[in-house]
MMTF fields as JSON, N, C-alpha, C and O atoms, coordinates in Angstrom:
{
  "mmtfVersion": "1.0.0",
  "mmtfProducer": "UNKNOWN",
  "numBonds": 519,
  "numAtoms": 520,
  "numGroups": 130,
  "numChains": 1,
  "numModels": 1,
  "chainsPerModel": [1],
  "groupsPerChain": [130],
  "chainIdList": ["A"],
  "bondAtomList": [4, 2, 8, 6, 12, 10, 16, 14, 20, 18, 24, 22, 28, 26, 32, 30, 36, 34, 40, 38, 44, 42, 48, 46, 52, 50, 56, 54, 60, 58, 64, 62, 68, 66, 72, 70, 76, 74, 80, 78, 84, 82, 88, 86, 92, 90, 96, 94, 100, 98, 104, 102, 108, 106, 112, 110, 116, 114, 120, 118, 124, 122, 128, 126, 132, 130, 136, 134, 140, 138, 144, 142, 148, 146, 152, 150, 156, 154, 160, 158, 164, 162, 168, 166, 172, 170, 176, 174, 180, 178, 184, 182, 188, 186, 192, 190, 196, 194, 200, 198, 204, 202, 208, 206, 212, 210, 216, 214, 220, 218, 224, 222, 228, 226, 232, 230, 236, 234, 240, 238, 244, 242, 248, 246, 252, 250, 256, 254, 260, 258, 264, 262, 268, 266, 272, 270, 276, 274, 280, 278, 284, 282, 288, 286, 292, 290, 296, 294, 300, 298, 304, 302, 308, 306, 312, 310, 316, 314, 320, 318, 324, 322, 328, 326, 332, 330, 336, 334, 340, 338, 344, 342, 348, 346, 352, 350, 356, 354, 360, 358, 364, 362, 368, 366, 372, 370, 376, 374, 380, 378, 384, 382, 388, 386, 392, 390, 396, 394, 400, 398, 404, 402, 408, 406, 412, 410, 416, 414, 420, 418, 424, 422, 428, 426, 432, 430, 436, 434, 440, 438, 444, 442, 448, 446, 452, 450, 456, 454, 460, 458, 464, 462, 468, 466, 472, 470, 476, 474, 480, 478, 484, 482, 488, 486, 492, 490, 496, 494, 500, 498, 504, 502, 508, 506, 512, 510, 516, 514],
  "bondOrderList": [1, 1, 1, 1, 1, 1, 1, 1, 1, 1, 1, 1, 1, 1, 1, 1, 1, 1, 1, 1, 1, 1, 1, 1, 1, 1, 1, 1, 1, 1, 1, 1, 1, 1, 1, 1, 1, 1, 1, 1, 1, 1, 1, 1, 1, 1, 1, 1, 1, 1, 1, 1, 1, 1, 1, 1, 1, 1, 1, 1, 1, 1, 1, 1, 1, 1, 1, 1, 1, 1, 1, 1, 1, 1, 1, 1, 1, 1, 1, 1, 1, 1, 1, 1, 1, 1, 1, 1, 1, 1, 1, 1, 1, 1, 1, 1, 1, 1, 1, 1, 1, 1, 1, 1, 1, 1, 1, 1, 1, 1, 1, 1, 1, 1, 1, 1, 1, 1, 1, 1, 1, 1, 1, 1, 1, 1, 1, 1, 1],
  "groupList": [{"groupName": "MET", "atomNameList": ["N", "CA", "C", "O"], "elementList": ["N", "C", "C", "O"], "formalChargeList": [0, 0, 0, 0], "bondAtomList": [1, 0, 2, 1, 3, 2], "bondOrderList": [1, 1, 2], "singleLetterCode": "M", "chemCompType": "L-PEPTIDE LINKING"}, {"groupName": "GLN", "atomNameList": ["N", "CA", "C", "O"], "elementList": ["N", "C", "C", "O"], "formalChargeList": [0, 0, 0, 0], "bondAtomList": [1, 0, 2, 1, 3, 2], "bondOrderList": [1, 1, 2], "singleLetterCode": "Q", "chemCompType": "L-PEPTIDE LINKING"}, {"groupName": "ARG", "atomNameList": ["N", "CA", "C", "O"], "elementList": ["N", "C", "C", "O"], "formalChargeList": [0, 0, 0, 0], "bondAtomList": [1, 0, 2, 1, 3, 2], "bondOrderList": [1, 1, 2], "singleLetterCode": "R", "chemCompType": "L-PEPTIDE LINKING"}, {"groupName": "PHE", "atomNameList": ["N", "CA", "C", "O"], "elementList": ["N", "C", "C", "O"], "formalChargeList": [0, 0, 0, 0], "bondAtomList": [1, 0, 2, 1, 3, 2], "bondOrderList": [1, 1, 2], "singleLetterCode": "F", "chemCompType": "L-PEPTIDE LINKING"}, {"groupName": "LYS", "atomNameList": ["N", "CA", "C", "O"], "elementList": ["N", "C", "C", "O"], "formalChargeList": [0, 0, 0, 0], "bondAtomList": [1, 0, 2, 1, 3, 2], "bondOrderList": [1, 1, 2], "singleLetterCode": "K", "chemCompType": "L-PEPTIDE LINKING"}, {"groupName": "ASN", "atomNameList": ["N", "CA", "C", "O"], "elementList": ["N", "C", "C", "O"], "formalChargeList": [0, 0, 0, 0], "bondAtomList": [1, 0, 2, 1, 3, 2], "bondOrderList": [1, 1, 2], "singleLetterCode": "N", "chemCompType": "L-PEPTIDE LINKING"}, {"groupName": "THR", "atomNameList": ["N", "CA", "C", "O"], "elementList": ["N", "C", "C", "O"], "formalChargeList": [0, 0, 0, 0], "bondAtomList": [1, 0, 2, 1, 3, 2], "bondOrderList": [1, 1, 2], "singleLetterCode": "T", "chemCompType": "L-PEPTIDE LINKING"}, {"groupName": "LEU", "atomNameList": ["N", "CA", "C", "O"], "elementList": ["N", "C", "C", "O"], "formalChargeList": [0, 0, 0, 0], "bondAtomList": [1, 0, 2, 1, 3, 2], "bondOrderList": [1, 1, 2], "singleLetterCode": "L", "chemCompType": "L-PEPTIDE LINKING"}, {"groupName": "PRO", "atomNameList": ["N", "CA", "C", "O"], "elementList": ["N", "C", "C", "O"], "formalChargeList": [0, 0, 0, 0], "bondAtomList": [1, 0, 2, 1, 3, 2], "bondOrderList": [1, 1, 2], "singleLetterCode": "P", "chemCompType": "L-PEPTIDE LINKING"}, {"groupName": "VAL", "atomNameList": ["N", "CA", "C", "O"], "elementList": ["N", "C", "C", "O"], "formalChargeList": [0, 0, 0, 0], "bondAtomList": [1, 0, 2, 1, 3, 2], "bondOrderList": [1, 1, 2], "singleLetterCode": "V", "chemCompType": "L-PEPTIDE LINKING"}, {"groupName": "GLY", "atomNameList": ["N", "CA", "C", "O"], "elementList": ["N", "C", "C", "O"], "formalChargeList": [0, 0, 0, 0], "bondAtomList": [1, 0, 2, 1, 3, 2], "bondOrderList": [1, 1, 2], "singleLetterCode": "G", "chemCompType": "PEPTIDE LINKING"}, {"groupName": "TYR", "atomNameList": ["N", "CA", "C", "O"], "elementList": ["N", "C", "C", "O"], "formalChargeList": [0, 0, 0, 0], "bondAtomList": [1, 0, 2, 1, 3, 2], "bondOrderList": [1, 1, 2], "singleLetterCode": "Y", "chemCompType": "L-PEPTIDE LINKING"}, {"groupName": "GLU", "atomNameList": ["N", "CA", "C", "O"], "elementList": ["N", "C", "C", "O"], "formalChargeList": [0, 0, 0, 0], "bondAtomList": [1, 0, 2, 1, 3, 2], "bondOrderList": [1, 1, 2], "singleLetterCode": "E", "chemCompType": "L-PEPTIDE LINKING"}, {"groupName": "ILE", "atomNameList": ["N", "CA", "C", "O"], "elementList": ["N", "C", "C", "O"], "formalChargeList": [0, 0, 0, 0], "bondAtomList": [1, 0, 2, 1, 3, 2], "bondOrderList": [1, 1, 2], "singleLetterCode": "I", "chemCompType": "L-PEPTIDE LINKING"}, {"groupName": "ALA", "atomNameList": ["N", "CA", "C", "O"], "elementList": ["N", "C", "C", "O"], "formalChargeList": [0, 0, 0, 0], "bondAtomList": [1, 0, 2, 1, 3, 2], "bondOrderList": [1, 1, 2], "singleLetterCode": "A", "chemCompType": "L-PEPTIDE LINKING"}, {"groupName": "HIS", "atomNameList": ["N", "CA", "C", "O"], "elementList": ["N", "C", "C", "O"], "formalChargeList": [0, 0, 0, 0], "bondAtomList": [1, 0, 2, 1, 3, 2], "bondOrderList": [1, 1, 2], "singleLetterCode": "H", "chemCompType": "L-PEPTIDE LINKING"}, {"groupName": "SER", "atomNameList": ["N", "CA", "C", "O"], "elementList": ["N", "C", "C", "O"], "formalChargeList": [0, 0, 0, 0], "bondAtomList": [1, 0, 2, 1, 3, 2], "bondOrderList": [1, 1, 2], "singleLetterCode": "S", "chemCompType": "L-PEPTIDE LINKING"}, {"groupName": "CYS", "atomNameList": ["N", "CA", "C", "O"], "elementList": ["N", "C", "C", "O"], "formalChargeList": [0, 0, 0, 0], "bondAtomList": [1, 0, 2, 1, 3, 2], "bondOrderList": [1, 1, 2], "singleLetterCode": "C", "chemCompType": "L-PEPTIDE LINKING"}, {"groupName": "ASP", "atomNameList": ["N", "CA", "C", "O"], "elementList": ["N", "C", "C", "O"], "formalChargeList": [0, 0, 0, 0], "bondAtomList": [1, 0, 2, 1, 3, 2], "bondOrderList": [1, 1, 2], "singleLetterCode": "D", "chemCompType": "L-PEPTIDE LINKING"}],
  "groupTypeList": [0, 1, 1, 2, 3, 4, 1, 3, 5, 6, 3, 7, 3, 8, 9, 8, 2, 4, 5, 10, 11, 12, 3, 13, 0, 14, 1, 3, 13, 5, 5, 12, 14, 15, 3, 6, 6, 7, 13, 16, 3, 1, 14, 15, 4, 12, 5, 14, 8, 12, 17, 7, 5, 13, 9, 15, 11, 6, 12, 7, 0, 12, 12, 4, 10, 13, 9, 7, 0, 9, 10, 12, 11, 18, 4, 18, 6, 7, 5, 14, 2, 12, 14, 4, 17, 7, 14, 18, 1, 9, 12, 13, 11, 11, 6, 2, 8, 16, 18, 16, 2, 4, 1, 7, 0, 12, 4, 3, 15, 4, 16, 8, 14, 11, 3, 18, 15, 5, 7, 7, 13, 12, 12, 3, 5, 4, 13, 14, 13, 18],
  "groupIdList": [1, 2, 3, 4, 5, 6, 7, 8, 9, 10, 11, 12, 13, 14, 15, 16, 17, 18, 19, 20, 21, 22, 23, 24, 25, 26, 27, 28, 29, 30, 31, 32, 33, 34, 35, 36, 37, 38, 39, 40, 41, 42, 43, 44, 45, 46, 47, 48, 49, 50, 51, 52, 53, 54, 55, 56, 57, 58, 59, 60, 61, 62, 63, 64, 65, 66, 67, 68, 69, 70, 71, 72, 73, 74, 75, 76, 77, 78, 79, 80, 81, 82, 83, 84, 85, 86, 87, 88, 89, 90, 91, 92, 93, 94, 95, 96, 97, 98, 99, 100, 101, 102, 103, 104, 105, 106, 107, 108, 109, 110, 111, 112, 113, 114, 115, 116, 117, 118, 119, 120, 121, 122, 123, 124, 125, 126, 127, 128, 129, 130],
  "secStructList": [7, 2, 2, 2, 2, 2, 2, 1, 7, 3, 3, 3, 3, 3, 3, 3, 7, 1, 1, 1, 3, 3, 3, 3, 3, 3, 3, 3, 3, 6, 6, 3, 3, 7, 7, 5, 7, 2, 2, 2, 2, 2, 2, 2, 4, 4, 4, 7, 7, 7, 1, 3, 3, 3, 3, 3, 3, 6, 6, 1, 2, 2, 2, 2, 1, 7, 7, 3, 3, 3, 3, 3, 3, 7, 6, 6, 1, 7, 7, 2, 2, 2, 2, 2, 2, 2, 2, 2, 2, 2, 2, 2, 2, 6, 6, 1, 7, 7, 2, 2, 2, 2, 2, 2, 2, 2, 2, 2, 2, 2, 7, 4, 4, 4, 7, 7, 1, 1, 2, 2, 2, 2, 2, 2, 2, 2, 2, 7, 7, 7],
  "xCoordList": [-133.284, -132.599, -131.734, -131.549, -131.461, -130.691, -132.04, -131.906, -133.125, -134.153, -134.594, -135.215, -133.926, -134.428, -133.474, -133.566, -132.202, -130.927, -130.841, -130.613, -131.124, -131.465, -132.582, -132.521, -133.784, -134.967, -134.222, -134.196, -133.69, -133.412, -132.043, -131.579, -131.337, -129.988, -129.207, -127.988, -130.323, -129.562, -130.675, -131.897, -129.872, -130.898, -129.744, -128.649, -131.096, -130.124, -130.482, -131.438, -129.996, -129.818, -129.12, -128.014, -130.521, -129.732, -129.182, -129.643, -127.863, -127.0, -127.116, -127.015, -127.298, -127.46, -126.018, -125.122, -126.043, -124.732, -124.715, -125.779, -124.156, -124.1, -125.443, -126.396, -125.404, -126.277, -127.142, -127.914, -127.59, -128.884, -128.187, -127.662, -128.5, -128.227, -127.47, -127.442, -126.487, -125.913, -126.345, -126.445, -126.581, -126.988, -126.478, -126.259, -125.787, -124.707, -125.439, -126.598, -125.158, -125.637, -125.058, -123.896, -126.281, -125.517, -125.963, -126.778, -125.104, -125.114, -124.777, -123.723, -126.119, -125.865, -125.279, -125.425, -124.37, -124.162, -123.949, -123.271, -124.733, -124.663, -124.572, -125.656, -123.624, -123.699, -123.154, -122.894, -122.755, -121.954, -122.418, -122.724, -122.606, -123.489, -122.263, -121.424, -122.251, -121.237, -121.276, -121.536, -121.074, -121.688, -120.441, -119.21, -121.27, -120.531, -121.287, -122.372, -120.664, -121.219, -122.152, -121.515, -123.318, -124.166, -123.436, -123.292, -122.981, -121.557, -120.618, -120.39, -120.021, -118.693, -119.485, -119.032, -120.699, -120.833, -121.258, -120.328, -121.888, -122.213, -120.969, -121.321, -120.059, -119.141, -118.306, -118.281, -117.771, -117.109, -117.772, -116.686, -118.451, -120.015, -119.594, -119.566, -119.187, -118.593, -117.257, -116.89, -116.409, -115.281, -115.203, -114.279, -116.521, -116.317, -115.659, -115.311, -115.43, -114.381, -115.973, -117.136, -115.266, -116.2, -116.28, -115.296, -116.666, -117.084, -117.429, -117.248, -118.101, -118.331, -118.24, -118.249, -118.173, -118.501, -118.962, -118.32, -119.887, -120.657, -120.488, -120.526, -120.34, -120.168, -121.147, -120.848, -122.409, -123.072, -122.71, -122.662, -122.549, -121.628, -122.947, -123.31, -123.408, -124.571, -124.589, -125.502, -122.716, -122.778, -123.17, -122.981, -123.758, -124.593, -126.556, -127.326, -126.8, -127.899, -129.248, -130.122, -129.037, -129.511, -129.336, -130.096, -128.175, -128.143, -128.383, -128.846, -128.035, -128.333, -129.185, -129.519, -129.541, -130.575, -129.891, -130.584, -128.907, -127.814, -127.247, -127.059, -127.006, -125.903, -125.271, -125.776, -123.912, -122.569, -122.624, -122.822, -122.501, -121.653, -120.41, -119.978, -119.871, -118.869, -118.88, -119.303, -118.265, -117.948, -117.069, -116.726, -116.362, -114.866, -115.455, -116.53, -115.26, -115.612, -114.192, -113.264, -114.656, -113.425, -113.124, -112.919, -113.0, -112.689, -112.636, -113.393, -112.188, -112.419, -113.507, -113.804, -114.767, -115.464, -116.596, -117.604, -116.474, -117.869, -116.991, -115.789, -117.811, -117.489, -118.435, -119.656, -117.446, -118.182, -119.738, -120.245, -120.839, -121.854, -122.703, -123.835, -121.712, -122.42, -122.894, -123.887, -121.43, -121.204, -122.573, -123.307, -122.694, -123.88, -124.99, -126.021, -125.055, -126.574, -126.998, -128.014, -126.286, -126.329, -126.438, -127.347, -125.755, -126.171, -127.486, -128.278, -127.721, -128.861, -130.397, -131.537, -129.987, -131.27, -130.907, -131.767, -130.155, -129.904, -130.894, -131.973, -130.345, -131.21, -132.919, -133.721, -133.301, -134.676, -135.329, -136.373, -134.538, -134.985, -135.17, -136.015, -134.246, -133.994, -134.589, -134.072, -135.122, -135.604, -137.234, -138.277, -136.967, -138.615, -138.592, -138.361, -138.86, -139.939, -141.04, -141.972, -140.885, -142.994, -143.396, -142.66, -145.339, -145.501, -144.637, -144.159, -144.617, -144.094, -142.638, -142.237, -141.676, -140.527, -140.436, -139.389, -141.372, -141.125, -141.93, -141.626, -142.791, -143.16, -142.059, -142.431, -141.079, -139.722, -138.852, -138.349, -138.578, -137.469, -137.971, -137.228, -139.496, -140.228, -140.349, -140.509, -140.272, -140.425, -138.984, -138.88, -138.178, -136.682, -136.131, -135.345, -136.879, -136.2, -137.269, -136.779, -138.592, -139.365, -139.874, -140.763, -139.968, -140.151, -139.117, -139.571, -137.785, -137.093, -137.29, -137.11, -137.649, -138.214, -139.264, -139.189, -139.997, -141.173, -140.354, -141.116, -139.406, -138.552, -138.818, -138.68, -139.012, -138.262, -137.675, -138.127, -136.099, -135.6, -135.484, -134.41, -136.95, -137.426, -138.695, -139.02, -138.927, -139.769, -138.365, -138.619, -137.35, -136.378, -136.262, -136.509, -135.681, -135.482, -136.411, -136.121, -137.787, -138.793, -139.021, -139.502, -138.347, -138.52, -137.613, -137.862, -136.442, -135.658, -135.951, -135.877, -136.322, -136.91, -137.864, -137.912, -138.527, -139.295, -138.941, -139.671, -137.858, -136.902, -135.89, -135.516, -135.645, -134.924, -133.937, -133.895, -132.148, -131.698, -130.643, -130.497, -129.754, -128.281, -127.206, -126.099],
  "yCoordList": [383.294, 383.811, 382.329, 382.157, 381.723, 380.818, 380.176, 379.78, 380.048, 379.136, 380.176, 379.766, 381.655, 382.604, 382.578, 382.941, 382.104, 382.574, 381.262, 381.396, 379.926, 379.155, 379.157, 378.803, 379.679, 379.845, 380.92, 380.641, 381.961, 383.085, 383.262, 383.92, 382.592, 382.363, 383.552, 383.704, 384.414, 385.272, 386.588, 386.445, 388.044, 389.068, 390.687, 391.234, 390.738, 392.601, 393.693, 393.315, 394.875, 395.69, 396.763, 396.883, 397.984, 399.421, 399.72, 399.539, 400.331, 401.189, 403.082, 403.474, 403.61, 405.382, 405.855, 405.663, 406.645, 407.03, 408.728, 409.217, 409.316, 410.712, 410.897, 411.593, 410.153, 410.25, 409.588, 409.612, 408.776, 407.473, 406.704, 407.042, 405.283, 403.91, 403.339, 403.55, 402.25, 401.253, 400.111, 400.184, 398.928, 397.911, 397.033, 396.377, 396.255, 395.437, 394.042, 394.184, 392.939, 391.563, 390.496, 390.123, 390.109, 389.386, 387.847, 387.492, 387.193, 385.707, 385.051, 385.264, 383.822, 383.151, 382.423, 381.951, 381.84, 380.38, 380.402, 381.142, 379.337, 378.855, 379.747, 380.158, 379.98, 381.629, 382.522, 383.475, 382.537, 383.578, 384.496, 383.944, 385.842, 386.702, 387.371, 388.161, 387.087, 387.547, 388.54, 388.02, 389.921, 390.978, 391.508, 391.496, 391.86, 391.854, 393.363, 393.331, 394.181, 395.265, 394.992, 395.116, 394.697, 393.987, 394.327, 393.436, 395.403, 395.979, 394.946, 394.268, 395.004, 393.702, 392.028, 391.022, 392.2, 390.679, 390.887, 390.421, 391.2, 390.833, 391.411, 391.351, 391.776, 392.017, 390.348, 389.648, 389.904, 389.191, 387.88, 387.341, 387.11, 386.701, 386.228, 386.951, 384.67, 384.279, 384.575, 384.402, 385.224, 385.864, 387.465, 388.015, 387.764, 389.135, 389.627, 388.706, 390.452, 391.071, 391.047, 391.314, 390.547, 390.769, 392.177, 391.95, 393.116, 394.216, 394.241, 395.305, 393.007, 393.123, 391.503, 390.798, 390.94, 389.566, 389.59, 390.024, 389.127, 388.808, 387.207, 386.078, 387.594, 385.876, 385.945, 386.769, 384.899, 385.372, 383.721, 382.605, 384.002, 383.155, 382.406, 382.965, 381.513, 381.14, 379.907, 379.121, 380.037, 378.937, 379.577, 378.821, 381.002, 381.183, 381.243, 381.622, 380.909, 381.155, 380.187, 380.719, 379.108, 378.179, 379.12, 379.9, 378.639, 379.515, 380.678, 380.613, 381.696, 383.289, 383.902, 385.083, 383.189, 383.918, 384.992, 385.904, 384.853, 385.539, 385.287, 384.118, 386.121, 385.711, 386.895, 388.016, 386.531, 387.369, 387.714, 386.828, 388.527, 388.931, 389.51, 390.069, 389.333, 390.225, 390.298, 389.552, 391.452, 391.596, 392.327, 393.196, 392.146, 392.841, 393.717, 393.238, 394.878, 395.565, 396.235, 396.724, 395.905, 396.358, 397.989, 398.2, 399.026, 400.872, 400.876, 401.822, 400.399, 401.607, 401.435, 402.144, 400.31, 400.079, 400.644, 401.155, 400.573, 400.402, 401.429, 401.48, 402.431, 402.795, 402.658, 402.507, 402.759, 402.114, 402.331, 401.25, 403.274, 403.492, 402.476, 401.994, 402.438, 401.701, 400.036, 399.314, 399.961, 398.374, 397.945, 396.994, 398.769, 399.047, 399.225, 398.736, 399.835, 399.779, 398.241, 397.73, 397.602, 396.59, 395.319, 394.501, 395.249, 394.817, 394.877, 393.976, 395.652, 396.325, 395.994, 396.273, 395.333, 395.668, 393.621, 392.766, 393.476, 392.003, 391.647, 391.16, 392.02, 391.797, 392.069, 391.476, 393.203, 393.31, 392.377, 391.726, 392.522, 391.712, 389.681, 388.977, 389.164, 388.027, 387.864, 386.816, 388.249, 388.222, 388.648, 388.002, 389.82, 390.001, 390.799, 392.0, 390.162, 391.117, 391.335, 390.64, 392.509, 392.626, 392.107, 391.913, 391.744, 391.424, 391.608, 390.751, 393.103, 394.008, 393.587, 393.908, 392.826, 392.695, 391.473, 390.989, 390.531, 389.246, 388.847, 387.828, 389.609, 389.307, 390.104, 389.814, 390.826, 391.005, 390.335, 390.282, 389.483, 388.541, 387.348, 386.748, 387.235, 385.731, 386.249, 385.358, 387.39, 387.597, 387.446, 386.944, 387.941, 387.924, 386.596, 386.499, 385.32, 384.492, 383.126, 382.31, 383.402, 382.594, 383.953, 383.24, 384.859, 385.399, 386.549, 387.675, 386.38, 387.638, 388.499, 389.69, 388.156, 388.566, 389.78, 390.708, 389.769, 390.382, 391.356, 392.296, 391.403, 391.507, 393.652, 394.053, 394.165, 395.929, 395.864, 395.531, 396.481, 397.134, 398.137, 398.589, 399.171, 400.465, 400.234, 400.944, 398.967, 398.834, 398.496, 398.838, 398.014, 398.17, 399.329, 399.663, 400.014, 401.702, 401.913, 401.941, 402.11, 402.179, 402.067, 402.88, 400.436, 399.683, 400.619, 401.027, 400.597, 401.474, 402.46, 402.587, 403.202, 404.704, 404.435, 405.056, 403.349, 403.545, 402.824, 402.964, 402.003, 401.925, 403.17, 403.17, 403.703, 405.038, 404.794, 404.986, 404.069, 403.217, 404.303, 404.955, 404.713, 405.4, 405.126, 405.59],
  "zCoordList": [132.015, 130.848, 130.094, 128.89, 130.836, 129.646, 128.992, 127.834, 129.501, 128.916, 127.199, 126.219, 127.459, 126.521, 125.82, 124.647, 126.399, 125.432, 124.193, 122.991, 125.01, 123.853, 122.879, 121.702, 123.64, 122.487, 121.57, 120.372, 121.919, 120.695, 120.939, 121.869, 119.988, 120.627, 119.85, 119.765, 119.264, 118.58, 118.625, 118.594, 118.715, 118.603, 118.25, 118.386, 117.735, 117.361, 118.495, 119.173, 118.854, 119.546, 119.081, 118.553, 119.569, 118.716, 119.849, 120.976, 119.442, 120.362, 119.548, 118.385, 120.514, 119.864, 119.867, 120.688, 118.524, 118.243, 118.004, 118.387, 117.687, 117.425, 116.396, 116.745, 115.016, 113.701, 113.932, 112.974, 114.937, 114.662, 115.898, 116.959, 115.097, 116.048, 115.299, 114.087, 116.112, 114.969, 116.079, 117.303, 115.07, 115.314, 115.474, 114.456, 117.288, 117.317, 117.357, 117.748, 117.114, 116.927, 117.95, 118.116, 118.609, 119.924, 119.327, 118.476, 120.125, 120.145, 121.34, 121.94, 121.904, 123.182, 123.025, 121.897, 123.758, 123.972, 125.262, 125.974, 125.511, 126.845, 128.395, 128.807, 129.048, 129.902, 129.453, 130.187, 127.969, 127.151, 126.234, 125.177, 126.238, 125.565, 124.34, 124.773, 123.219, 122.309, 121.197, 120.113, 121.172, 119.737, 118.967, 118.952, 118.498, 117.034, 116.108, 115.526, 116.171, 114.983, 113.742, 112.696, 113.573, 112.304, 111.106, 110.268, 110.903, 109.517, 109.25, 108.249, 110.649, 110.624, 110.507, 109.961, 111.18, 110.902, 109.397, 108.738, 108.844, 107.631, 106.654, 105.476, 106.764, 106.214, 106.373, 105.361, 107.458, 108.071, 108.383, 108.598, 108.548, 109.252, 110.581, 111.576, 110.547, 112.012, 112.647, 113.809, 111.253, 111.307, 112.337, 112.936, 112.166, 112.876, 113.987, 114.725, 114.291, 115.545, 116.604, 116.301, 118.065, 118.783, 119.762, 120.466, 120.118, 120.596, 121.739, 122.331, 122.549, 123.552, 123.924, 122.914, 124.905, 125.358, 127.407, 128.364, 127.345, 128.631, 129.318, 128.828, 130.323, 130.548, 132.093, 132.956, 132.294, 133.33, 134.232, 133.715, 135.352, 136.236, 137.172, 138.207, 136.856, 137.749, 138.797, 139.052, 139.544, 140.498, 141.843, 142.796, 142.205, 143.031, 142.878, 143.761, 141.951, 141.71, 142.876, 143.56, 142.77, 143.576, 145.315, 145.889, 145.63, 146.723, 147.62, 148.759, 147.011, 147.143, 146.076, 146.173, 145.1, 144.445, 143.272, 142.82, 142.966, 142.6, 141.194, 140.858, 140.485, 138.75, 138.724, 138.786, 138.61, 138.791, 136.94, 136.109, 136.754, 134.989, 135.159, 136.167, 134.099, 134.024, 132.286, 131.403, 132.313, 130.606, 130.338, 131.14, 128.926, 128.049, 127.258, 126.896, 126.763, 125.514, 125.253, 125.898, 123.581, 123.022, 123.087, 121.891, 123.619, 123.644, 122.421, 122.199, 121.084, 119.508, 119.115, 118.153, 119.706, 119.078, 120.17, 119.681, 121.725, 122.939, 123.313, 123.053, 124.082, 125.462, 126.462, 126.431, 127.549, 129.093, 128.811, 129.112, 128.341, 128.526, 127.042, 127.037, 126.003, 125.304, 125.954, 125.865, 126.683, 126.907, 127.698, 127.43, 128.594, 130.066, 129.326, 129.787, 128.228, 127.489, 126.961, 127.432, 126.084, 125.822, 126.653, 126.512, 127.256, 128.982, 129.374, 129.099, 129.86, 130.011, 129.094, 129.467, 127.83, 126.873, 127.015, 126.806, 127.216, 127.092, 128.018, 127.68, 129.921, 130.899, 130.852, 131.575, 129.733, 129.924, 128.577, 128.574, 127.688, 126.763, 127.257, 126.702, 128.286, 128.016, 129.816, 130.203, 130.557, 131.911, 131.847, 131.941, 131.676, 131.672, 130.664, 130.804, 129.347, 127.866, 128.159, 128.564, 127.903, 127.449, 126.235, 125.267, 126.354, 125.012, 123.615, 122.872, 123.536, 122.379, 122.054, 120.936, 122.976, 122.449, 122.649, 122.22, 123.307, 122.904, 121.437, 120.818, 121.061, 119.879, 118.77, 117.633, 118.736, 118.431, 117.967, 116.845, 119.461, 119.631, 118.412, 117.635, 118.54, 118.092, 116.227, 115.394, 115.884, 114.849, 113.853, 112.734, 114.529, 114.557, 113.926, 112.983, 114.857, 115.004, 113.677, 112.896, 113.927, 112.908, 111.695, 111.229, 111.121, 110.089, 109.937, 109.735, 110.012, 109.457, 108.45, 108.703, 107.265, 106.556, 106.671, 105.865, 107.426, 107.825, 109.284, 109.511, 110.047, 111.105, 110.636, 109.48, 111.27, 111.109, 112.611, 113.707, 111.982, 112.865, 113.044, 113.441, 112.739, 113.338, 115.171, 116.123, 114.738, 116.005, 117.329, 118.484, 117.107, 118.16, 118.892, 120.05, 117.6, 118.217, 119.108, 120.304, 118.626, 118.947, 120.678, 121.467, 120.922, 121.744, 123.151, 124.285, 122.153, 122.766, 123.555, 124.777, 122.646, 123.268, 124.663, 125.724, 124.229, 125.54, 126.703, 127.684, 126.785, 127.975, 128.367, 129.54, 127.939, 128.571, 129.01, 130.225, 128.121, 128.994, 129.131, 128.097, 130.307, 129.839, 130.64, 130.366]
}
């Protein structure tokens, strides 16, 4: 995960809502993941309020083979299910991405003009996160 956090330090994730999907932007810095809604990021740039942040604690990684994770979310923006959905997507994209997910991450970074957010929704529907 850490290697991919450095390689793809910003990415976009869909969250299902009543009338479709809302896109949440994630930025990865060291062992931290910071999330904000795309609409907030577009309006406020680096001053956009976070709706979720996750910290990965790697101290037990070598000895026990585990990484502990803790997250806090803004209850006015996300509910617990949506926060878990984002955490699950981070795990799937950053620990065991399929070829199509790797291609999405690469296109988002290397060729953003050709990035199609609809493909994120298609991938999300393949994953079936609840």
